[in-house]
MARVEXKOL-768758 format. One line per 3 residues: number of its first residue (from 0); for each residue z, x, y of N, C-alpha, C. Coordinates in steps of 0.05 Angstrom, whole numbers. Each point is the difference from the previous one (the first is absolute). Layout:
NUM = Z,X,Y,Z,X,Y,Z,X,Y | ...
***
This chain:
0 = 744,1423,2073,-22,-14,14,-22,19,7 | -25,-8,-3,-23,16,7,-11,-8,27 | -3,19,18,-11,-5,27,-21,20,5
3 = -25,-9,3,-23,17,6,-9,-4,28 | 1,21,16,-6,-2,28,-26,15,7 | -20,-13,10,-24,13,9,3,9,29
6 = -19,16,9,2,10,28,0,-22,21 | -15,-22,-5,-1,-21,19,25,-18,0 | 18,5,-18,25,-16,-1,23,15,15
9 = -4,25,6,20,15,15,2,-10,28 | 23,-4,12,2,-11,27,-14,17,21 | -10,-12,21,-13,14,21,21,14,18
12 = 1,26,-2,20,15,16,-14,23,15 | -21,-7,14,-14,20,16,-24,11,-15 | -14,19,12,-24,11,-12,5,24,-17
15 = 18,-4,-20,7,22,-17,-1,-10,-29 | -7,19,-18,1,-6,-29,28,7,-9 | 14,-19,-13,27,3,-7,4,4,-30
18 = 21,15,-7,7,5,-28,28,-11,-5 | 5,-8,-25,26,-8,-8,17,25,-4 | 22,2,15,17,23,-2,25,-5,-17
21 = 6,-26,-5,23,-7,-16,0,-30,-6 | 14,-8,-21,2,-27,-8,28,-5,-11 | 12,-23,10,28,-5,-9,6,-30,4
24 = 7,-13,-22,10,-28,1,-20,-19,15 | -25,4,-4,-20,-18,13,-9,8,27 | 11,22,11,-9,10,26,-17,26,-4
27 = -20,3,16,-17,24,0,3,15,26 | 0,26,-2,0,17,24,-28,12,2 | -13,-5,23,-27,10,5,0,21,22
30 = -19,18,-2,-3,20,20,-29,10,1 | -9,10,23,-27,12,1,2,28,-12 | -23,13,-3,-1,26,-14,17,21,14
33 = 1,0,26,17,20,14,29,-8,1 | 7,-24,-10,27,-11,0,11,-4,28 | -18,-3,19,9,-4,28,10,-28,5
36 = -11,-19,-15,7,-28,4,10,-12,-27 | 22,-14,1,12,-10,-25,7,-30,3 | -4,-15,-21,4,-29,0,14,-8,-26
39 = 16,-21,2,11,-14,-23,-16,-26,-3 | -7,-6,-25,-17,-24,-5,11,-15,-23 | 3,-26,4,7,-19,-22,-24,-16,-7
42 = -15,7,-21,-25,-15,-6,6,-29,-8 | 24,-6,-11,5,-27,-9,0,-20,22 | 10,7,24,0,-18,23,-18,10,23
45 = -15,21,-6,-19,10,19,12,8,27 | 23,14,-1,13,10,23,-2,30,1 | -5,11,24,-1,29,3,16,8,24
48 = 12,23,-1,18,10,22,-6,29,5 | -7,7,25,-4,27,7,28,13,5 | 5,23,-12,26,12,2,0,28,11
51 = -24,11,5,0,28,9,-26,6,15 | 2,19,18,-24,11,13,3,30,2 | -21,13,4,1,29,1,15,9,25
54 = 17,21,-3,15,9,23,-18,10,23 | 10,1,24,-15,9,23,-8,29,-5 | -25,7,7,-9,27,-4,17,20,16
57 = 4,23,-12,17,21,12,-16,24,7 | 5,12,24,-15,23,8,10,26,-12 | 24,0,-13,11,24,-12,-5,0,-30
60 = 1,-23,-12,-2,-2,-30,-25,-17,-8 | -10,7,-23,-19,-18,-14,15,-17,-19 | -2,-26,2,16,-19,-15,-16,-11,-24
63 = 11,1,-24,-13,-11,-23,20,-15,-17 | -6,-25,-7,18,-14,-19,-9,9,-28 | 18,14,-14,-8,11,-26,9,-17,-23
66 = 19,-18,4,9,-17,-22,10,-27,10 | -6,-21,-15,8,-27,7,9,-14,-25 | 24,-11,0,10,-14,-24,12,-26,6
69 = -1,-19,-19,9,-27,4,17,-8,-23 | 23,-13,5,17,-9,-22,21,-20,9 | 18,-6,-19,21,-20,4,27,12,-5
72 = 19,-3,20,27,9,-3,17,-23,-9 | 7,-1,-26,14,-23,-11,27,-5,13 | 15,22,5,27,-3,11,0,-13,27
75 = -21,5,16,-1,-12,27,-19,-24,0 | -12,-6,-23,-19,-23,-1,-21,3,22 | -13,23,1,-17,7,22,-25,15,-9
78 = -23,-6,10,-24,15,-5,-3,22,20 | -7,24,-9,-1,22,18,-25,17,-4 | -8,14,21,-22,19,0,10,27,9
81 = -7,21,-14,7,27,9,-26,14,9 | 2,15,22,-23,14,11,8,28,6 | -15,19,-11,4,29,5,-22,11,17
84 = 7,9,24,-19,11,19,4,30,2 | -22,15,0,1,29,4,-9,6,28 | 16,15,14,-6,10,27,-7,30,-2
87 = -25,6,1,-9,27,-3,-6,12,28 | 12,23,5,-2,12,27,-29,7,8 | -6,-3,25,-26,8,11,1,27,13
90 = 24,9,8,2,25,15,24,15,-10 | 0,26,6,22,17,-9,26,-8,14 | 22,6,-13,26,-6,12,11,-27,-8
93 = -16,-17,-13,9,-26,-9,-1,0,-30 | 21,-11,-13,2,-1,-29,-12,-27,-10 | -14,2,-23,-9,-24,-13,25,-14,-12
96 = -2,-26,-2,23,-15,-10,-10,-27,-13 | 18,-13,-15,-4,-26,-11,18,-20,14 | -10,-25,1,17,-22,10,-3,-23,-20
99 = 23,-11,-8,1,-21,-20,11,-25,13 | -14,-22,-3,8,-26,11,0,-21,-22 | 19,-19,3,3,-22,-19,-2,-26,15
102 = -18,-18,-9,-2,-26,12,14,-21,-17 | 15,-18,13,14,-22,-13,-13,-26,8 | -9,-15,-21,-12,-26,6,22,-19,11
105 = 24,1,-11,21,-17,9,7,4,29 | 0,25,10,6,6,28,-25,1,17 | -24,1,-13,-25,3,13,0,24,20
108 = 9,23,-11,2,24,17,-2,25,-16 | -9,21,14,-1,27,-12,24,16,10 | 9,19,-16,20,19,8,-5,27,-13
111 = 6,21,15,-3,27,-11,25,7,-16 | -4,15,-22,22,9,-17,-1,30,-1 | 22,12,-9,3,29,1,-12,13,-25
114 = -7,-15,-20,-11,12,-25,-25,15,6 | -3,23,-14,-23,17,3,-12,4,-28 | -26,-6,-3,-12,3,-27,0,30,-8
117 = 7,6,-25,1,28,-9,-28,11,-7 | -17,2,21,-27,9,-4,-7,19,22 | -22,15,-4,-9,18,21,-20,-15,19
120 = -7,13,22,-17,-13,20,-29,-2,-9 | -8,14,-21,-27,-2,-9,-2,-20,-24 | 20,-17,-4,1,-18,-22,-23,-21,2
123 = -10,-8,-23,-20,-21,-3,12,-23,-16 | 1,-24,11,10,-23,-14,-24,-18,-7 | -2,-8,-25,-22,-18,-8,0,-25,16
126 = -23,-9,9,-2,-24,16,-2,-25,-17 | 0,4,-26,0,-23,-18,27,-14,2 | 1,-24,-10,25,-16,2,23,14,-13
129 = 23,-1,13,25,11,-12,10,-19,-22 | 18,10,-16,12,-16,-21,28,-8,10 | 10,-23,-9,26,-10,8,16,-7,-25
132 = 25,10,-2,17,-6,-23,29,1,9 | 14,-23,-3,29,-2,7,6,10,28 | -16,-8,19,6,7,28,-7,29,8
135 = -16,13,-17,-8,28,5,-31,0,0 | -12,13,20,-29,3,1,-7,29,-8 | -24,2,-12,-9,26,-11,-29,5,9
138 = -5,25,9,-27,9,8,-7,25,-17 | -26,1,-8,-10,25,-12,-5,19,22 | 9,25,-2,1,19,22,-8,28,-10
141 = -12,15,18,-7,28,-6,4,18,24 | 11,24,-6,1,22,19,-20,21,-10 | -21,6,16,-20,19,-9,12,27,-9
144 = 22,8,13,12,26,-6,20,-2,-23 | 4,-25,-10,20,-3,-21,-12,-15,-24 | 7,-26,-2,-9,-15,-24,-1,-29,7
147 = -9,-16,-20,0,-29,3,27,-12,-10 | 10,-19,15,25,-12,-7,0,-29,10 | 21,-15,-6,4,-27,11,22,1,21
150 = -6,-11,23,20,-3,21,11,-28,0 | 26,-4,0,12,-27,-1,17,-4,25 | 4,-26,7,18,-7,21,16,-25,-9
153 = 26,2,2,18,-22,-8,8,-16,24 | -8,-26,1,7,-17,23,30,-5,2 | 15,4,-21,29,-4,1,14,24,12
156 = -4,23,-11,14,24,10,-16,13,23 | -25,-8,4,-18,12,20,-2,30,-3 | -5,8,-25,-3,28,-7,-26,5,-14
159 = -12,24,4,-24,8,-14,8,17,-24 | -19,2,-19,4,17,-23,-27,9,-11 | -1,24,-10,-24,10,-14,4,-3,-30
162 = -21,-10,-13,0,-3,-29,-23,16,-10 | 5,21,-15,-21,18,-10,-15,-13,-23 | -26,5,-2,-16,-10,-22,3,17,-25
165 = -8,-9,-23,1,17,-24,-15,26,4 | 10,22,-11,-13,26,4,-28,0,-12 | -6,-19,-19,-27,-1,-12,-21,-10,20
168 = 9,-14,21,-19,-11,19,-5,20,22 | -25,10,0,-9,19,20,-22,-12,17 | 4,0,26,-19,-13,18,-7,19,23
171 = -24,12,-1,-9,16,23,-3,-18,24 | 1,11,24,-1,-15,25,-25,-18,1 | -25,10,-7,-23,-17,2,2,-25,-18
174 = 12,4,-24,3,-23,-18,19,-21,11 | 22,10,12,19,-19,12,-13,-15,23 | -16,13,16,-12,-13,23,-20,-21,-8
177 = -15,5,-23,-20,-19,-9,11,-22,-18 | 16,8,-19,11,-20,-19,29,6,-7 | 18,-5,19,29,5,-6,10,-18,-22
180 = 20,8,-15,11,-17,-21,10,-26,13 | -3,-22,-15,8,-26,10,26,-8,-12 | 20,-5,17,27,-8,-9,3,-30,1
183 = 12,-12,-20,4,-28,-2,27,-5,-14 | 8,-25,-1,24,-7,-15,-8,-16,-24 | 10,8,-24,-6,-13,-25,26,-5,-15
186 = 5,-26,-5,24,-7,-15,25,12,13 | 2,-3,26,23,9,16,5,31,-2 | -22,14,-3,1,29,-2,-23,12,17
189 = 6,22,14,-20,14,16,-19,14,-19 | -26,-4,4,-21,12,-17,-22,10,17 | -16,18,-12,-24,9,14,-22,7,-19
192 = -25,-4,10,-24,7,-15,-10,28,8 | -5,17,-19,-11,26,6,-27,3,-14 | -21,4,17,-27,1,-11,-8,29,-7
195 = -13,3,-23,-10,26,-9,-29,-4,-8 | -18,13,14,-28,-1,-7,-6,17,-25 | -20,-8,-15,-6,14,-24,-30,2,-4
198 = -9,15,-19,-28,3,-8,-1,-1,-30 | -11,-22,-11,0,-2,-30,-24,13,-12 | -3,-1,-26,-22,13,-14,-27,-11,8
201 = -1,-25,8,-25,-12,7,-6,3,30 | 16,16,13,-3,5,29,0,-25,16 | 15,-20,-9,5,-24,15,26,3,15
204 = -1,1,26,24,4,16,18,-24,-1 | 25,4,-7,20,-21,0,26,11,9 | 22,-12,-7,26,11,8,22,-11,-18
207 = 23,14,2,25,-10,-12,17,-11,23 | 16,-19,-7,22,-8,18,26,4,-15 | 17,17,11,27,2,-11,18,-19,16
210 = 17,-15,-14,19,-18,14,28,12,-4 | 12,7,22,27,12,0,20,-20,11 | 24,0,-12,22,-18,8,24,17,7
213 = 13,-6,23,24,14,8,24,-12,-14 | 13,17,-16,24,-9,-15,26,3,16 | 3,23,12,23,5,18,-5,25,17
216 = 9,-1,25,-3,23,18,-29,11,-2 | -2,25,-9,-27,12,-2,-9,2,-29 | 10,-17,-17,-8,0,-28,-21,-21,-5
219 = -24,9,-8,-23,-17,-5,-7,-1,-30 | -12,-23,-8,-10,-3,-27,-28,-9,0 | -17,13,-15,-28,-8,-3,-2,-22,-21
222 = -3,-25,10,1,-23,-19,-26,-4,-15 | -22,8,12,-26,-3,-14,-22,16,14 | -20,7,-15,-23,14,11,-25,-17,-8
225 = -15,-8,20,-22,-19,-5,-27,14,6 | -18,-2,-18,-27,12,4,-19,-23,9 | -13,5,23,-18,-20,10,-28,12,1
228 = -20,-13,-10,-28,10,1,-12,-3,27 | -22,13,4,-15,-3,25,-9,-29,2 | 2,-12,24,-8,-27,5,-20,-1,23
231 = -25,-3,-7,-21,-2,20,-3,25,16 | 1,-3,26,-5,23,18,26,15,7 | 23,-9,-10,25,13,7,12,12,-24
234 = 12,23,3,12,15,-22,24,-15,-12 | 15,-13,16,25,-12,-10,9,-22,18 | 7,-23,-11,11,-22,16,28,8,11
237 = 8,-14,22,25,7,12,21,-21,-6 | 24,7,-8,21,-19,-6,10,-14,25 | 6,-25,-2,11,-15,23,29,-7,-4
240 = 8,-5,-24,28,-7,-5,4,-11,-28 | 26,-2,-8,7,-10,-26,2,-30,0 | -3,-12,-24,7,-28,-4,27,-2,-13
243 = 10,-24,-3,27,-3,-12,0,4,-30 | -23,1,-13,-1,3,-29,-10,27,-9 | 2,21,17,-7,27,-8,-29,7,4
246 = -17,-19,9,-28,6,6,-2,8,29 | -23,10,9,-3,6,28,-27,-7,10 | -2,-5,26,-24,-7,14,-14,25,11
249 = -26,1,-1,-15,23,9,-24,-9,17 | -6,17,20,-24,-5,17,-23,15,-12 | -21,-15,-6,-24,11,-14,-24,-4,18
252 = -8,20,16,-23,-2,17,-25,-4,-17 | -18,-18,10,-25,-5,-15,-23,3,19 | -20,15,-9,-23,5,17,1,26,15
255 = -23,10,8,-2,27,12,13,1,27 | 4,-23,14,11,1,27,31,-1,-1 | 11,-7,-22,29,-2,-3,12,-22,18
258 = -16,-17,12,10,-20,18,12,-24,-15 | -10,-5,-24,11,-22,-15,19,11,-21 | 25,-8,2,21,10,-18,11,-23,-16
261 = -1,2,-27,11,-20,-17,28,8,-9 | 17,-21,-3,27,5,-10,0,-7,-30 | 8,20,-17,1,-5,-29,28,3,-9
264 = 7,-14,-21,26,1,-13,-2,18,-25 | 15,22,0,-3,19,-22,25,-2,-18 | -6,-1,-26,21,-1,-21,1,28,-12
267 = 21,15,5,2,28,-10,3,1,-31 | 10,-21,-12,3,0,-29,-26,-5,-14 | -16,-20,10,-25,-7,-12,-23,16,11
270 = 5,15,22,-21,16,14,-23,-19,8 | 7,-23,11,-20,-19,9,4,-7,29 | -23,-4,14,0,-8,28,-13,-27,2
273 = 14,-19,14,-11,-27,3,-4,-5,30 | -24,-11,6,-6,-6,28,17,-24,9 | 14,3,23,17,-22,10,-15,-20,17
276 = -24,8,9,-16,-17,18,7,5,30 | 20,17,5,8,7,27,-17,23,10 | -10,-2,25,-16,22,12,14,10,25
279 = -3,26,5,11,13,24,-23,12,16 | 5,5,26,-20,13,16,-1,30,-3 | 22,11,-11,1,29,-6,22,4,-20
282 = 5,25,-7,20,7,-20,28,5,11 | 4,-8,26,26,4,12,18,-24,-3 | -6,-18,-19,16,-23,-4,26,8,-14
285 = 18,-19,-4,25,4,-14,7,-25,-15 | 17,3,-19,9,-23,-16,31,1,-1 | 12,-24,3,29,-2,0,8,-28,-8
288 = 24,-4,-9,10,-26,-5,4,-15,26 | -3,-26,-1,2,-16,25,14,-26,-6 | 18,-8,19,13,-26,-2,-2,-13,28
291 = -4,-27,0,-3,-13,26,26,1,16 | -4,2,27,23,1,18,-4,-19,23 | 21,-12,10,-1,-18,23,11,13,25
294 = 5,26,-1,11,14,23,-19,-1,23 | 10,-9,24,-17,-6,23,-6,25,17 | 14,22,-5,-5,25,15,7,-3,30
297 = 18,-18,6,7,-4,29,17,23,10
***
Protein backbone atom coordinates (compact mmCIF):
# COMPACT_ATOMS: atom_id res chain seq x y z
CA UNK A 1 0.00 0.00 0.00
CA UNK A 2 1.22 3.53 -0.83
CA UNK A 3 0.73 6.25 1.77
CA UNK A 4 1.96 9.77 1.05
CA UNK A 5 1.91 12.12 4.02
CA UNK A 6 2.37 15.87 3.68
CA UNK A 7 3.39 18.11 6.57
CA UNK A 8 -0.20 19.30 7.14
CA UNK A 9 -1.36 15.69 7.59
CA UNK A 10 0.94 15.01 10.54
CA UNK A 11 -0.98 15.19 13.84
CA UNK A 12 -0.72 18.34 15.93
CA UNK A 13 1.65 17.45 18.76
CA UNK A 14 2.93 20.81 19.95
CA UNK A 15 5.03 23.47 18.28
CA UNK A 16 7.67 21.09 16.98
CA UNK A 17 8.64 19.76 13.58
CA UNK A 18 8.53 15.97 13.78
CA UNK A 19 10.38 13.24 11.92
CA UNK A 20 9.45 9.62 11.32
CA UNK A 21 11.85 7.59 13.47
CA UNK A 22 10.39 4.17 12.70
CA UNK A 23 7.57 2.35 10.91
CA UNK A 24 6.09 -1.05 11.75
CA UNK A 25 2.81 -2.80 10.87
CA UNK A 26 0.95 0.41 10.12
CA UNK A 27 2.23 2.37 13.11
CA UNK A 28 4.66 5.29 12.89
CA UNK A 29 7.01 6.52 15.59
CA UNK A 30 7.48 10.30 15.50
CA UNK A 31 9.96 12.49 17.32
CA UNK A 32 11.24 16.05 17.21
CA UNK A 33 14.79 16.78 16.07
CA UNK A 34 16.23 16.61 19.59
CA UNK A 35 14.26 13.38 20.22
CA UNK A 36 12.93 14.90 23.45
CA UNK A 37 9.31 14.11 22.61
CA UNK A 38 8.11 10.86 21.09
CA UNK A 39 4.72 9.77 19.77
CA UNK A 40 3.12 6.70 18.23
CA UNK A 41 0.71 7.45 15.40
CA UNK A 42 -1.79 5.30 13.54
CA UNK A 43 -2.63 7.26 10.35
CA UNK A 44 -5.37 4.76 9.36
CA UNK A 45 -7.59 5.70 12.31
CA UNK A 46 -5.97 9.07 13.08
CA UNK A 47 -4.94 8.15 16.62
CA UNK A 48 -1.80 9.50 18.28
CA UNK A 49 -0.26 8.65 21.65
CA UNK A 50 2.44 10.53 23.51
CA UNK A 51 4.83 8.04 25.06
CA UNK A 52 7.84 10.00 26.23
CA UNK A 53 9.09 13.33 27.44
CA UNK A 54 12.57 14.62 28.03
CA UNK A 55 14.01 13.71 31.46
CA UNK A 56 14.26 16.39 34.13
CA UNK A 57 17.35 18.55 33.69
CA UNK A 58 20.28 17.49 35.84
CA UNK A 59 22.78 19.85 37.50
CA UNK A 60 25.59 17.25 37.37
CA UNK A 61 25.14 15.82 33.87
CA UNK A 62 24.25 17.08 30.41
CA UNK A 63 21.56 14.74 29.08
CA UNK A 64 21.26 13.88 25.39
CA UNK A 65 19.08 11.24 23.75
CA UNK A 66 21.46 9.83 21.15
CA UNK A 67 19.35 7.00 19.72
CA UNK A 68 15.68 6.15 19.40
CA UNK A 69 14.31 2.96 17.86
CA UNK A 70 10.87 1.49 17.28
CA UNK A 71 9.85 -2.09 16.56
CA UNK A 72 7.65 -5.10 17.22
CA UNK A 73 8.47 -8.00 19.56
CA UNK A 74 6.64 -10.93 18.00
CA UNK A 75 7.03 -13.33 20.95
CA UNK A 76 5.32 -10.86 23.30
CA UNK A 77 2.99 -9.44 20.64
CA UNK A 78 4.07 -5.99 21.76
CA UNK A 79 5.27 -2.76 20.14
CA UNK A 80 8.33 -1.29 21.81
CA UNK A 81 10.56 1.78 21.75
CA UNK A 82 14.19 1.80 22.87
CA UNK A 83 15.81 5.04 24.00
CA UNK A 84 19.53 5.52 24.64
CA UNK A 85 20.44 8.57 26.75
CA UNK A 86 23.98 9.83 27.31
CA UNK A 87 24.76 11.45 30.66
CA UNK A 88 27.90 13.52 30.11
CA UNK A 89 29.53 14.91 33.26
CA UNK A 90 29.63 18.65 33.86
CA UNK A 91 32.25 18.55 36.63
CA UNK A 92 35.24 16.49 37.66
CA UNK A 93 34.72 13.45 39.83
CA UNK A 94 31.63 12.29 37.97
CA UNK A 95 31.78 9.65 35.23
CA UNK A 96 29.89 9.90 31.96
CA UNK A 97 27.44 7.06 31.44
CA UNK A 98 24.64 5.71 29.25
CA UNK A 99 21.12 4.80 30.27
CA UNK A 100 18.93 2.52 28.16
CA UNK A 101 15.15 2.41 28.53
CA UNK A 102 12.54 0.28 26.77
CA UNK A 103 8.90 1.31 26.40
CA UNK A 104 6.13 -1.30 26.12
CA UNK A 105 2.89 -0.28 24.42
CA UNK A 106 1.10 -3.26 26.00
CA UNK A 107 2.12 -2.15 29.51
CA UNK A 108 2.18 1.57 28.65
CA UNK A 109 5.35 1.98 30.70
CA UNK A 110 9.09 2.59 30.47
CA UNK A 111 11.69 0.52 32.28
CA UNK A 112 15.46 0.79 32.53
CA UNK A 113 17.55 -2.18 31.39
CA UNK A 114 21.14 -3.11 32.18
CA UNK A 115 22.35 -3.28 28.57
CA UNK A 116 25.10 -0.83 27.69
CA UNK A 117 25.76 0.12 24.05
CA UNK A 118 29.31 -0.86 22.97
CA UNK A 119 30.26 2.69 21.98
CA UNK A 120 32.40 5.52 23.29
CA UNK A 121 31.00 8.70 24.80
CA UNK A 122 31.89 10.77 21.72
CA UNK A 123 29.72 8.55 19.49
CA UNK A 124 27.52 10.11 16.80
CA UNK A 125 24.31 8.31 15.81
CA UNK A 126 22.59 9.33 12.59
CA UNK A 127 19.29 11.08 13.27
CA UNK A 128 17.77 9.59 10.15
CA UNK A 129 15.21 6.84 10.60
CA UNK A 130 16.52 3.54 11.92
CA UNK A 131 15.94 0.29 10.04
CA UNK A 132 13.88 -2.57 11.49
CA UNK A 133 14.24 -6.26 10.62
CA UNK A 134 12.97 -9.28 12.57
CA UNK A 135 12.61 -7.41 15.86
CA UNK A 136 16.05 -5.75 15.61
CA UNK A 137 16.62 -2.02 15.03
CA UNK A 138 19.72 -0.63 13.32
CA UNK A 139 21.32 2.83 13.41
CA UNK A 140 24.18 4.18 11.29
CA UNK A 141 26.84 5.23 13.81
CA UNK A 142 30.29 6.83 13.94
CA UNK A 143 33.01 7.27 16.52
CA UNK A 144 35.32 10.12 15.42
CA UNK A 145 38.31 8.34 16.95
CA UNK A 146 37.40 5.04 15.34
CA UNK A 147 35.22 4.28 12.32
CA UNK A 148 31.69 4.12 10.95
CA UNK A 149 29.61 1.09 11.87
CA UNK A 150 26.02 -0.01 12.44
CA UNK A 151 24.70 -0.26 15.99
CA UNK A 152 21.85 -2.73 16.53
CA UNK A 153 19.46 -3.49 19.38
CA UNK A 154 17.46 -6.72 19.65
CA UNK A 155 14.06 -6.26 21.34
CA UNK A 156 14.03 -9.98 22.20
CA UNK A 157 17.40 -10.43 23.90
CA UNK A 158 17.70 -6.70 24.77
CA UNK A 159 21.30 -6.70 23.63
CA UNK A 160 23.35 -4.29 21.53
CA UNK A 161 25.78 -5.26 18.79
CA UNK A 162 28.27 -3.52 16.51
CA UNK A 163 28.23 -4.44 12.82
CA UNK A 164 31.26 -3.21 10.91
CA UNK A 165 30.86 -1.80 7.41
CA UNK A 166 32.84 -3.09 4.42
CA UNK A 167 36.48 -1.98 4.55
CA UNK A 168 35.97 -0.33 1.14
CA UNK A 169 33.58 2.20 2.71
CA UNK A 170 35.57 5.11 4.11
CA UNK A 171 33.68 8.00 5.68
CA UNK A 172 35.49 11.01 7.18
CA UNK A 173 33.64 12.67 10.04
CA UNK A 174 32.44 15.71 7.98
CA UNK A 175 30.95 13.39 5.35
CA UNK A 176 29.13 11.35 8.00
CA UNK A 177 27.72 14.49 9.61
CA UNK A 178 26.42 15.87 6.30
CA UNK A 179 25.35 12.76 4.39
CA UNK A 180 25.58 9.55 6.45
CA UNK A 181 24.89 6.28 4.61
CA UNK A 182 21.20 5.44 4.60
CA UNK A 183 20.23 1.99 5.89
CA UNK A 184 17.04 0.30 4.77
CA UNK A 185 15.54 -3.18 4.48
CA UNK A 186 15.29 -4.69 1.01
CA UNK A 187 13.80 -8.14 0.40
CA UNK A 188 14.15 -9.04 4.10
CA UNK A 189 17.84 -8.10 4.11
CA UNK A 190 19.65 -5.18 5.72
CA UNK A 191 21.07 -2.87 3.04
CA UNK A 192 22.64 0.55 2.82
CA UNK A 193 23.38 3.21 0.22
CA UNK A 194 26.92 4.60 0.08
CA UNK A 195 27.36 7.81 -1.89
CA UNK A 196 30.58 8.58 -3.78
CA UNK A 197 30.98 11.98 -5.44
CA UNK A 198 32.77 12.08 -8.76
CA UNK A 199 34.03 14.47 -11.43
CA UNK A 200 33.58 13.30 -15.00
CA UNK A 201 35.33 14.45 -18.17
CA UNK A 202 32.72 17.10 -18.83
CA UNK A 203 33.16 18.49 -15.32
CA UNK A 204 29.54 17.78 -14.52
CA UNK A 205 29.36 16.86 -10.86
CA UNK A 206 27.43 13.68 -10.17
CA UNK A 207 27.84 10.65 -7.96
CA UNK A 208 27.83 6.91 -7.62
CA UNK A 209 25.62 5.01 -5.24
CA UNK A 210 26.91 1.68 -4.08
CA UNK A 211 24.22 -0.63 -2.68
CA UNK A 212 25.57 -3.06 -0.07
CA UNK A 213 23.65 -6.02 1.41
CA UNK A 214 24.47 -7.76 4.69
CA UNK A 215 24.76 -11.51 4.05
CA UNK A 216 25.82 -12.66 7.54
CA UNK A 217 27.47 -11.12 10.60
CA UNK A 218 29.96 -8.60 9.19
CA UNK A 219 30.02 -10.01 5.63
CA UNK A 220 28.73 -7.52 3.05
CA UNK A 221 28.12 -7.83 -0.69
CA UNK A 222 28.08 -4.96 -3.17
CA UNK A 223 24.98 -5.81 -5.22
CA UNK A 224 25.20 -2.90 -7.64
CA UNK A 225 26.86 0.42 -8.35
CA UNK A 226 24.64 3.10 -9.85
CA UNK A 227 25.86 6.23 -11.62
CA UNK A 228 23.57 9.23 -11.28
CA UNK A 229 24.08 12.44 -13.28
CA UNK A 230 23.80 15.93 -11.89
CA UNK A 231 20.14 16.93 -11.50
CA UNK A 232 19.45 20.63 -11.51
CA UNK A 233 21.04 22.49 -8.62
CA UNK A 234 21.94 19.43 -6.60
CA UNK A 235 24.84 17.11 -7.21
CA UNK A 236 22.99 13.94 -6.36
CA UNK A 237 19.46 12.90 -5.34
CA UNK A 238 19.04 11.18 -1.99
CA UNK A 239 17.66 7.62 -1.69
CA UNK A 240 14.53 7.19 0.43
CA UNK A 241 13.99 3.45 0.30
CA UNK A 242 13.54 0.32 -1.77
CA UNK A 243 10.39 -0.91 -3.47
CA UNK A 244 9.29 -4.54 -3.53
CA UNK A 245 10.45 -5.03 -7.13
CA UNK A 246 14.07 -3.97 -6.80
CA UNK A 247 13.60 -0.31 -7.68
CA UNK A 248 14.04 2.52 -5.22
CA UNK A 249 12.60 5.93 -4.45
CA UNK A 250 14.78 9.03 -4.40
CA UNK A 251 14.33 12.63 -3.26
CA UNK A 252 15.20 15.01 -6.07
CA UNK A 253 15.30 18.69 -5.02
CA UNK A 254 14.21 21.06 -7.75
CA UNK A 255 15.04 24.74 -7.89
CA UNK A 256 17.72 26.87 -6.31
CA UNK A 257 16.02 27.02 -2.90
CA UNK A 258 15.80 23.23 -2.53
CA UNK A 259 12.41 23.75 -0.83
CA UNK A 260 10.51 21.71 -3.38
CA UNK A 261 11.57 18.09 -3.40
CA UNK A 262 10.16 15.60 -5.89
CA UNK A 263 10.05 11.86 -5.30
CA UNK A 264 11.24 9.84 -8.30
CA UNK A 265 11.23 6.10 -8.87
CA UNK A 266 14.59 4.90 -10.13
CA UNK A 267 15.08 1.69 -12.11
CA UNK A 268 18.73 0.57 -11.68
CA UNK A 269 18.53 -1.84 -14.62
CA UNK A 270 17.14 0.63 -17.15
CA UNK A 271 18.89 3.65 -15.56
CA UNK A 272 15.62 5.56 -15.71
CA UNK A 273 13.95 7.88 -13.21
CA UNK A 274 10.18 8.38 -13.27
CA UNK A 275 8.39 11.22 -11.48
CA UNK A 276 5.87 9.80 -8.97
CA UNK A 277 3.98 13.07 -8.54
CA UNK A 278 4.76 13.06 -4.80
CA UNK A 279 6.35 16.20 -3.35
CA UNK A 280 8.17 16.69 -0.03
CA UNK A 281 9.02 19.83 1.90
CA UNK A 282 12.65 18.76 2.18
CA UNK A 283 14.94 15.78 1.54
CA UNK A 284 14.49 14.28 5.03
CA UNK A 285 11.60 12.12 3.91
CA UNK A 286 11.61 8.35 4.04
CA UNK A 287 9.95 5.51 2.19
CA UNK A 288 8.74 2.23 3.66
CA UNK A 289 6.11 -0.44 3.14
CA UNK A 290 2.81 0.27 4.84
CA UNK A 291 -0.24 -1.77 5.81
CA UNK A 292 -3.40 -0.47 7.46
CA UNK A 293 -3.82 -1.06 11.18
CA UNK A 294 -6.80 -0.79 13.52
CA UNK A 295 -4.68 -0.68 16.68
CA UNK A 296 -6.21 1.94 18.99
CA UNK A 297 -2.99 2.76 20.91
CA UNK A 298 -4.89 2.66 24.21
